Structure formats: structure tokens, C-alpha cells
N, C-alpha and C positions, 0 to 999 in steps of 0.2 A: 299329419293331417288334422285341423279342428273340427269340434262337434258342430253341424249347422246347427243353429238357434231355431227353437219353435217359434210359433208365430205369438203364443204366449209370453215367450222370452222376449222378442222383439217390443210387443206392447210395453211390457215392465220397463225396458231400457228407456223408451221414448217418454215414459210418464215420469221416470225418474231422473232425466237427463235430457230436458227441452232444449237446451242449448247444444247438445251434441247429437243432433238428429239427423244428419245426411247422412246418405247411403256409405260414404267413407268412414264417418264417424263408428257408424253400428259396426261395419266390416272390420275396424280395428278394435272394436270393445271386445268382438268375440273370435279374433285372431284369425279370421276368414282372408284367403287370399288364391288367386288362380281363378279355377273353374267354381269354387266354394261362392265367388263374388256374383257368378252369372244366378246361382241358386238363390243367394240372397235378394237379388234382383227381382227373382220371379216372385218370392215370397212376400214381399214389399207392394207390388204389384196387387196380389190378390188381396193383401190388405185393405189397401188403398180402392179395390173394388166392391170389398163388402162393406166400405164404409168406416172401418175402425181407424184408417189412418188418412191424412190429406197431405198433399204434396203439397208445399207452399215454397216456390222458387226451388231450390235444391234441397229442401229438407223435409223431414215428415214430422205429424203431429197427431195428436188426438184432436178430432173436429169438436169433440166436446170439451176441450179446454183452450183457454186463452194461451198465446203464445208469451212468454216470459218477458217479452219486451214488446208492446203492441200499440196501433193509433186508436186512440178514444177522442169522442165528442162530451165537452162537458155540457152537463145537463143545468148547471147551476145549483146553488144552495137549496138544502131541504129547509122546512121551519124551524128546525135546531141549530141551523148555520153549516150543516156539513156540506162538503161540497162531492158531488156524484157526477159520475160521466158515462155513456153507454160506448160498448165496444164497437167499432167498426170493421173489426176482423174476427165477427160470430159467426159460424156456420154450422152450427150444432143443431140438432132436433129438438132440444128441451128449451126451457125458458132461458132467455137472454139473461147473463150472468148480471150483478149488480156491482158496480166497482166505485170504491170510495176513494177520493182524492185525497192524500195526506201532503198538503203543501209544507215546503220547508220556510223559514223566515227569508229567506234570500230568494224564494221564487218569485215571479211578476206574478202580478193579480192575474188572475182567469175568470172570465166571464161565459154565460151561455151560450153558446156555438162555437167557443174557441176549440181547434183540434191541436191534439197533444201527442207526442212519442211521450211513453210511461213504461217504468218497469213495475211488472207486476208481480204479488206476492199472493197463492190463494190464502183465504180462511174461512173458517168454519164457526157457524154458530153466532155470527154477529149481524146478522140482517143484511150482509152484504157477501158476496162470494171472493171479491179479490180489492187488496188495497194497492193503490199505484202512486209512485214516485214520479214528479216531472222528471224528464230527462230534457226535453226543449218543446218549446211550443211551435208547432208546424203549419198552423193556419188561426185564424181569427174568424170574428164574425163578419157577416158578408160586407162587402164593400159598399161604403154609406157616402151619401151625397147630400150636399146642404144646397139649397135653391130657393127657386120662388116659384110657386104653385099657379099655373095657368088652367084654370078649369074650362073644361070643352062638353060637347054633348054626351060624350062616352068616356068618363073618366077625367083626363088631364094630362099636362108633360108638367115638368119640372125643367125650369132653366137654372142651371149650375151657376152659382154667386163665385166662383173661382175662376181669377181671370185667366189661367192656363186650360178651362176645360171649356170647350164650346158647345160640346153636343148635349142635346137635349135626352131625357127619360121620359118613356111612356107609363102611365099610372091607370090600372083599371079602375074600373067604376067601385068594384068592392074593396080598392087598396087605397082609398082618399084618407081613410083615417077622420072624413068630416071636415076635410081643410076647405077652407075658402080661397075664392079666385083672389090672387095678388100676398098670400101669406108666404111666410118664411116658413119652410117646412125641413124636417131632415127625412130622408128614405134610405132604403137598402136595396140593393140586389134582387130582384124575385123572380130569376128564372130566365130563359135563351131569349134573345131578340124578338121583338115582334114586329109590327108592320115599318118598312123604310129602315128597316135594320136598328132603330133604335131600342137601347136596353131597356128592359122592365123594370119598374122599381115600385114597392110599397111604403107610402108615408106611415113612419115610425112617432114622428112628433110634430105637432105646429107651435113654432116659436114665435108666432103674431106678426104685426104690421112689422117690415124690415127697416122702415124708416121711422120708427118710434123710439122714444127714448131709449137710450142706453141699448140698443139692439147691437149696437156694433160690434162691442166686445164679445156679446153675446155669440156673434156670427164666429168668429174668430176661436172663441172655445170650443164649439161644436166641431168646426173645420178642422181643428187641428187635434180633437179630439183627447181634450185636456179634461182631467175627471174634476167635476166641480160640484158635486154633492157626495156629500159624506155617507157610508152605509149606517145604519143604525147602530150596529155592534160598537162603531168607533166612537159615534157621539155618546153613546153610554159609559163606554169604557173612560172616553175624556170627562164625561161629569162625575165619576166618582171619584176622581182625583182630588187628594187635600194638598194644602201648602206645604213646601219641605220645612222642616225643623232646623235647629242648630246641631242637633246630635251627629257628629262624625265630619263636623265642619270647623273651618277656622272662621271665628266672628270677626269680621269686616264691616259690621255696622256703623263703625263711629269713622270709618275714610270717607271723605268729600266727595263721593264719586258720583257725577253726574252723567247724564245722557244728553247726545247731541243728536238732533235728528232734522229731518226737512218737516216743514212746516204741516204737510198733510199725512204723516207718518203714522200708520196703522198699528205698528208694535215699536219695542225698544230692546233690542237684544244685546246690546253692548254699552256699556258705562266705561267712562275713563277719569282718571285724576294723574297729575305729576306734581312733583317737587323737586326741589334742589338737592342733590345729594349729598348727605353730611358725612360721608366716608372721606376722611383727609386723603386718601390714597386718589380719589376720584374728583380732584378740584375741578371743578365749573361743568361736573357732569351733572346729569338727571335721574330720578328714578320715575317710572312710568307705571303705571297701573291700568291693565284692560281686562276688564270684567264681562264674563260672557253668559247667559242663561244657561242654566244646567238643565237642557231638554232632555239629557240622556236619564235623569232622575225619574220623569214621568214617562218616556218613552221606551221601554223595554224591549229588548231583542224576542222575535215570537210573536209579541203581542197584534191584538187586531191594529193598535194605533200607529205600531211600526211598520206591518204590512202596508197600509194606506200610505204612510209617509213615504215608504220606499218606492212605491207604484207611482206615486205624483212626480218624485224626486226631486222637487223644487216648488216655491211660490210661483205663480204668474203675476205681473203687475199691469194692470189697463187703467187709462186714465178715469175711468168711472169706477172700477170694482178691482179687489184681490181674490185672486183664488189661490187661498193658502194651501201651504202642506199638512198644516196641522190646525184642528178644530178651534174654535174662536175661546173656549175656555181655555187653552194652553197658550195659542199664539197672541194673544189680547189680553189674557189675563195672569196665569200663572207662571209663563214664561217671560212676560213682559214687565221691564223693570221700571214700574211706575215709580214715581216719586214719593218719598216716605214709607214705602211697603215693604218688609224683608223679603228678600227676594235670594233663591238658592243658584248660585252661581260657579262656574271654574274660571279662575283668574289665574294673570301672570303677572308678575313684577318683573319687571326690566332695567337694567342698568344702562344708561349711556354714556361715553364720555363726553368731552366738549365739543368734540368733532361729529357726535352724531351715531358713532358706532357702538353698536351694542357689545356688552363687554360681560354679563351675566345675565340669566334669568333663573325663576323659579315657580311653578306651579302651585297652585292651592284649590281644595275644593271650599268653598265656602257659603256663607251667607252676608248680603249685602243690605243697604238700605240706599236708595237714591236721593242724592241732598238737595237735585233738581232735575227737571226734565225741561231744557234749553231746546231753541231752533237754531239752525245754523246762523242766521240773520240775528238774533238774540247774542249769542255769543261775538260773533265779527263786529258787532255795533259796540259792544262792551270793552272789548281788546282797541276799538279804535277811540275810545275815550266818550263813547254816547251810554252809558250804563242805564239799564231802567229799574225798578223796583225789586225785579227778579234776581239781575246781575249786579246788581252794586253791591250787596254782602258778600257776593263770590268773586269779586273781583281782584283782591291781592291774594287768597288762599288757593282759588282755583284755576280763573280766567288766566291771570298773567303766566304763572307757573307751565299751564299746558302750553300756551304759546311759545314759550321761551325753550321748552322741550322741542317743540315742533321745528322752531328755526334750526336749532342743532341738528335735528335729523335730516332738513333740507341739506345740509353742507353734506353730510353722510350720502344723501340722493345725488347732488352734483357730482360726485366722486365715482358712484357707482354707475352712473347714465343712463338709467331706464329709460324705455321707450317713452318720449315726450310727444304723442301726438295733440294736435289741435283741433278737437271736434265737439262744436258745441253739441248740446244735448238739446231736443226740441222738448217744449213742456205744452201739452194741451190745456186748456183751461174752458171746462164746460160750466153750462149753468146748472140749477137743480133739474132742469127738466131734460138735462141730457145734449142742449144744443152747443156745438162749438162757439165760444164768445171770442177767442184768442189764440195764435199759436205763436209762442215767444221762444227765447233759447233761454234755458237756465243759466243763473249766474253762476262762475266759479270762483269762490270766495277762500280764503286762508282756511276758514275755518273747515271748509269742506276738505281741504289736502290736509289739514291737521289730522282728520279722523282717517282717512285714507292711511295716511303713513302710519300711525298707531295701530290700525289694525293690520297692515302688512307686515310690521316688525313683530305684531303678536303670532301670527302665521308661521312668519319664518321659526319664531320660537318654538312653536307647537312641532313643527317637521324636525328641527334640530333635537329636541328631546326625544320623539318616539325613534328618529334613527339610532340616537346613542342608547337609549335601552331597546333597540332590535326588536322593536315592535311594529307588528304589520299595520298599514296605514295606508289611505288615499292620498297622492301627490297631486298636486294642480299641476298640469305640465304645460307647457307652452314651447313647441320646437322649433328650431331654426327655420326659415323661410326657404322655400324651393328655389334651388338656383336659376330654374326657368322665369319664376316670376321675378326673380330679382334682376334678372337681365329686363325683363317688362319695364320695371320699375325704372331702371337706369336708362332706357331710352325714353321714357316719359319725361324725365329730369332733363335728359341732354335737350331733347325737344324744346323744351321751357328754359333754355339757356343756364341749368344748374349742374353739377356733377356730383357722382355717386362713386367712390372711391372701388376700384376693381383689383383683383388678384391678391387679395388677402384675406385673413378669416375675419367674416363679418362680425363685427360687435354692434352693440344697439348705438355706440357713440357716432358710429360712421352714418347710421341713418339720422342720428339727432343733427350732425351736420348739416346733411341734405335738408333738414326741416327748418334749421336756423338760417340759411339761405334763402328759403322761401317766404320767410316770414315777413307779415307786413307788405308783400306783393299781391299782384292780381291772381298770380297762380298757388298762394298759399294752401287755399283749400283743396285745389287739383292734387298738390304734392301730397298733402296730409291723406286724401282720399287713396290715391296710387299707393302710399306706404300701408294703410291700413289693409287694402286688399292685396299687398303681396305677404302679408303675416300668414301663417297656419292657424288654425282654430285650434284655441285650449280646450283641453278634455282633462278627465280624472283618468288615473291610473295606478296600481299598487307598484308598478315601478318608476322609479325616478329617473326623469329624463330633463330634468333641470327646467326653468320659467326663462325663455329667453327675453321676453319683454319687458320684465322685470328685473332682468339681468342679475339673477339670484340661481345659485347651484341647488337648493333645497325649499321648498315651499307646498304648503297645503293649507286647505281654507279650515280654519276653527272660528270664524268669527260671527256666523249667521247660521247654527242650528236650527232655528225658527222656520227659515226658507229654505234651506238647503241640507238634503240629506247627507250627502259628503261630510258638511263640517259635524252631522251628529256621530258618523262613524271614526271623526278622528276624536272628538269626544271621548267617544266609549274607549278607545285607544290610549289615550291619555288616564282612564280609569282604571284600566287593566295594568297599564305599565307603573304605576304609583301604588296600586292595589287600595284603591278606596271603596271598594266594594263590589258586589256580585253582579252589577248593572253595567259591567264592561263589555269588551266586543267578545262575542262567542266563538266559537272553534266553527260552529257553522257558517258565521258570518265570515270568518277569515278564509275558509274554503272558496266562498262565493266572492270574494272582494273583486274579481277580475269580471265576473258578471254583472256584479253590483257599478265598477267603473262604467261599463259601456253603456249600460242602462240609463243612470243619472247623466252619462253625457248626452245621450240621445234625447231625454225630458229637457234637460236645459235648453238643446236646439229646438226642440219644438215650441218651449215656451217662447224663445226671443222670436221665432217665424209668426207666431200669434201676437206678439207685441207689435211687431213692425208691421202686420197686417191691418190692425187696429189702428195704429198711428196713421198709416195711408187712406185707410176708410174716412176717417174722421178729417184727415186733411182733405179728401174728395167732397165730403159733406160741405166743409167750410166755404172751399172755392166754389162749388157748384151755383151759389149766388153771383159769380162774377163770371160767367160764361162770356166770351167773347173781349175779356180784357186782356191787355197785354203786359206781358212780366217779363224781367229780366233774368238771367240765370247763366249757367255754363253746361255744356256739353260734359257729360258724366260719363257716356259710354256710346258705343255702335254696335251694330249688329246687320244682317243681312236685311232684316225688315224694317229700320229705322235708327234713329237716334235717340239716346235717353238724354233728358235735361233735368238739372236740380235748379230749382227756382230760389232766388236770392232771399226773396222776403220770407218764406215759410220753411224752406229745405223740403218741399214736396219734390218727387220724383214723376214726371211724365214721360211720354212717349212721343216723338214726332214721327209717324209712320212715312215710310217712301213716299205717298201719294202728296205728303205735305211739307215734301222738302225742296220743293221750287220746280221749275218749267223743264226738269231734263231727267234723263235717266241717271242713278246712282249704282256705283259698283263699289262692292264691300272688298276690301283689301285687309286679309287676315292679317298680314306681315307687317302692315304699318299701322294696324288697328284704326283704319280711316274708311271713310266713304268718298270716292272721287267722281264730278259730274262728268260724264261721257262727252258733254259737249264744251263745255266752259272749261274744265279741269278743276272746277272748284274743290277743295277739300274740308272734307268735315272731320274732325277729330276732336279726342276728350280734351278739356282745358279751354276751350274757346267760348269767349263770351256771345251770348246770343240774345236775342229779343225773339219770344214767343206769343202767340195768340191763343188763349186758352178755347179750346174747341168743344170741349166736352168731359165732365166730371160726373163718374160714377159711383156714388157713395157705397152701394152694394157691394163692389169688386174693388174699391179703391183706386179705379183706373183714372189718368189724366191722358186726354188728347189734345196734342198741341199743334200749330202749324208755325213753321220758322219763318220770321218776317225780316231779321237782319243777322249776319254773322261779321262777330268783330266789328260792331259799329256801322256795318256798311251793307245795304241793300245786296238780295240775291242777284248776282248777273243773269240777265235772261239769255237762254238757251235760245239758239237759230230755230224759229220754226219750220220745220219740213213740211215741202209742197203738200197740199191737200191736208191738211191738220190743221186744227183751230190753235189759236194761239192760246197758250196758258195750259194745254194738257199735254202730258209726254205723247212721244213720236213713238208710235208701235213700229216694230221690226220683224223681218222674218227669222226664225230663229238659228240659221246660218250665219247672216249679217250680224244678230246681236251678240253670236257667241264670237264671232273675230272681231267686234268691236269691244268686247267685254276683255277677252284677252289681251287686247292692245292697249287698252287702260290699265290692265293689272300689269302689265309690263313697263309703262310709263309709269306707274306710282311706285314700282320695284327701284326705277332708274333713278329716281327722284330721292327715294329713301337710302339710296348707296351715295349718290352725289352728295346729299346732306351729310351722311356720316363722314365722306370723305374731306368736305368741306371743315366741319369740326374738327377733324384730325390735324388739317393744317392749321388751322388756327391754335389749337392748343399747340402745337411745336414752336409758332410764333412767339407766344407767350413765354 
């Protein structure tokens, strides 16, 4: 029989073994069994009653000590930049302990108010009692809302600008932050609901006139939580940077590398050059150089610049501004490959044969000097026989060889068959005051495709090199489409008179055949959009699952480290794999690759959503002066509450609510993805041509409300007005009657769908 421990023995055990402090752990430590466990329970209860121990769930601990894993609330950095937090599980009688948070390079950026689960280590004599390492963030700052402030006698209200958030927030008189009526404000949740059940808010930032110049992108930036101001220590670190020299680098300054970018490019992070391969074994082949700014030289793992770049994940691009991943000292200066200026790069020399297939490559860390900064239009015009003063001297040595290599790559692309979607990109042109001048579709020149093909080839080379060297990296992954989404695409194609092969392993070439069938027809845009919707979303991962859309087995992002953190990780991996310096991928980064991949995939989606919302708002502002005008377009989707229409002229998306679909009641049929009129049987489905009238355009939310006038170039059929009801207004029904009618229409829609499917099968057999 074991000797029963004293109370002091138990307290010493709990102090020395805070993770083994359950009754079972203590009994096991002292070898207690049977009746001794009952005595142990009595001792623990007495220690608890005396205040020496506190029971926390099924374990005991010293109330004047924090548990080894605890919940903290971040208090923010002090004057020295150290990050402190207060423990939320402190129950002692003494002074609340001070906790210093020690962030790793891979940790997400933490701000005041964030709640974290952290591992604690007691320390003495350092001005704080514990040091904390982040396990995970379990809560953030209070929920925030962006909206229009409406002043009232006592405080005011906030009308959210988010299209999906119609609930107002109340603001107390002492929480208005001096906001004026009609101002755009940012507010945070401030306690329990007030009168009428509305949530309370306190205004934390005044953003000015919501209709003012350039307010549109500012709304999206705040609404999506995109960090847009650099901390002072990040700016100071960037300002201390000096241009990299030739030491440890290959001298590439004599190579006629050029940058080719949009006219409004704010940085130049890639340069290219090509020439005919002089290797007699590769007759008709080409050598392609792609040089990328060496951002890793300046942004070192664990630095303030690195932490902020990782927090942002990527740059965000809006019609009137860029929210960069790196401060301008780097993105617009030291890491931008300006003409005639020596710049540090990581470059890849690639050999392709006459058919455009890569037969070899090697990476170098070098120093280059750009021979020219060209636009896509300049490069294309020169190749088409219209050189200017800038491109004329470069025609034979640079321009023609670049396009010759591109034409070879096109042959290889044709064999590989990547997904070839035709989705024009909208371009919003603004005046200096921020007013929308026009909405156009960007040209797709061969010069654009040249740079795209060169970058894809360089990205493949980076992935292949790191795989061969068994180096960790982040892959760009695009998985195969979901079978259910493919079935929906197949039905859409069949309804439009096209076919998508079934019963075989899906390849991009099968989808390209469908797109080729639709090319040049009225259904081309519908099929392209439906194909895009059937795709999964690309993401970053340390595991390689291939890139379906590009029809590539291994793909990584290497070519844009100024604006994507994933590319910076790949650069560091290349540095480590080649032994080029101490600024490669750190052990801590490797351990956190999975977390980094998830984080930057999320920041990418955040930026895409903000950019899309901004375009929608600019389009709404542009169209607000044309309320009452008629437009043509296509049904792009249907839902229980109405139909979505994409307008031909601008590509803007608007909603035709149920009340504006005609003079009858419409039933949503999920199976056929359509709306059916209860009286006339009129079917509204994606792809149909429509004429609509613009009823409302709300620049603050980006919403467009439309009225349906014509369907497939014909006026909507009149529903039979019911007795006692005014013509032109949907007839009301009793609930039971409406339910029976809806069920009958659903059944009718299903029979039609099955009948059409059988008819198509018969027709295919005839063929």
C-alpha cells in the first residue's frame, strides 16, 4: 500500500507538472489505488477550499499561476514594439501577471483585441511574468461594419453598405466620434442590442463623403479588412535598404533583357529576352531568359517587412490605387526593374526545341540592367511592322526573337491543351477626379500571351527544380472539377445544343472542344461562364496535386514576388536549394508551410472579392446617370428571389427581383435551374437573351435593380388577371392553394426537363 502524500507533496507536484494535474494523474504519480483514492479526493477538496488549488474542468492548478496553455487577449505593442497580452484565466489574488507574446515569422499579425490560445513559459526578472507562443488565434477584434451614418436627436444610426446586410446599427451620442450626417464611417460592435433589437455600435473611423472621388475602392478596402497602412517599423526597415551589388551574383548586365507591362503598370518585376539556340543539337530551338526581381535579398525571414508581407499575402489592385504587399521603397524602387538601372534578380535560362517543348533549364542569381521598359502595345506594334523610336533599335535583337520563341511555345501549348476560356476583362477608366469616364474590355494582344507563356514556363521550371532538389515549396494547385458541377455544365451545354463528352477521364481538351463548338455563337459567353463556374478554385499547398486548368503536373508561382508572398517563398526555396546565401527558406518557415498556404490562399480570395466589389460599385456609379434606360443582356443565373442579368454593354451584373419579372407568380425549379410562370408556363433560365430597364443603381453598394421587358426578343406573355385583382399586379393566393399550384408547376417543369432529355437521346441515336 502506497504512502498517502501530504498536502505539500501534492502542491509541489501540481507546480512541477501543470500538464499532469488531474486526480488520476496525481493518484498515478503517488501510486494510490482503491481506498487511497478516496483519501486523495478529500485532500484535493481541502486544498481547493483553502484556496491553494483551483479545479479547472478535471484538473487542479495553483490559482496564482497561469496554466501552461491559456487564453490571452492581445493588448497591443508598447513603445518599444513588444507585443503584450493580458490573461483571461487569471483568478489569483495578487497583481495580474504580465505576458509577453513572442511571435514567430510564420504567425499571423496580431492586433489589440485579438484573442489567442498560447503556450506559456514562466520567466523572472525581465519586466514580465510569462512569455507566450501562439498556438492559434481564437478570436479577433469586435465585429466591424462599414456604412452611412444618419444623425438623430440622440446619437444616430448606421446603414450598412454591404448588399447582403440590411440591418441598421444604433450609435449612442457619446460613440459618434464626431461623425456628420451622410458620412461614410467604420464602426465596431459595442455591446448588447438596444431599442428595437438593433445592435449597438461605436464609430471608430470617419471616411468622408461616400460619393466623393476615389471613395469606392476605400470602401472595399475597409469592408474586406485589407491592411492598407504600413506600420512605422516596416517603413523604416524598407527605407534603410540599399541596392544589391554584384557580390555573389552572375553579371547579366550585358543581356538585352526588357520589361513588357501595361501602360499603367506601377512596378516591373519581370524581364525577358530570347534568341535562337546556337546548339547544333537543337536546330530550330530557342533560348528564353526570364529574370525576376530578387525580393528575397531585401525581405528576410522574420523581419518586420516579412511579417507585414505575409500578413497582406498579396497586393490588391483597384482602378484608382494599389494596396501593395511591400512598401514603395521596394515595390516601386529597389525591386522594380527600371530601365538602365542595375537590379538584383533570380533568373532562369530555358532551352526549348522547335516545337516549343522545354528540354533544359538552369537558375542563376544575378545582376541585370533593363535595356528598355516597353508596353504591350509598343511591343505588338513593333512586331506588326510599326516600330517607334524606342522599339526600332530593338527590333532585330529583341522583339523578333521574343515573338519567334513565343510562336514555338504556342505549338507546345496546342499539344498540351490547357483550358482556353474566352472571358474579356473589363477596364474601368477614371478621370483625375475619380469619376468613371468609360468601361471597356481590355485588348488581348499576342504580346500579352507572349509574357503569359514565358511566365508559365518559368513557373514550371521553378517547380521542377525544387522537386528534383527535394526542397519544400508552395505549389499552385488547381484540382479537377467536381462531378456534380460537371453534370450541371453538361446540362447547360445540351440545352444550348452542344455536347460535352461523358464516361471518360475528363481532360481540358474535352472542355476546349465544347468551347470551340460555342465559339462565334450567341451562346459563347454562356458556355464560357458555365465552364468557369464548374471549375474549382486554385489555391496554394505544400503538397503537389497538379494544375488542371493549365494541364500541368507541377506548377509553382515564381514570377511575381513583389505582389505575391507565395512567389517569395519559392524564391527562398531556390536560394536554399542552390546554396546562394543565408536568406533562403528557414526551418521555421518550412514547419509553417501548410499554415502559410492556407493564409495566403485566403488573402488572395479576399483581394479578389474586394476588387470585384469595387468594379461593381464603379459600374453602378457609371450607370446611375442612365436610370430608366433600356439595355440588352443575358440571364446569368436564377434564384428564388429573381434572375441575374449580365449587361452586354458594360458586363455589369444586375438583379431582376421577382416583382419585376412580369404579371404572374414565378416558381423556382432547382432541378432545371429555371423560373417558371405559374399561369403562362414561361421559363426563365441562364443563357436567354433579354431586354431590361434600369430601375435603380446604387454606387454605395454596387447594386443594380432591373425590370424585365423582353425575353428572347419577345414581350413577356400576359398572365390571366384573376377576378377582383387589378391588372398588372401578381394575384394573391391562399397558402394551401399556392402550395398546390407550386407543386403542380414543379411537377410540370420536371416532366418537361425529362421529356427534353429523352428527345435529345432519340435525336442523338438518329445521328
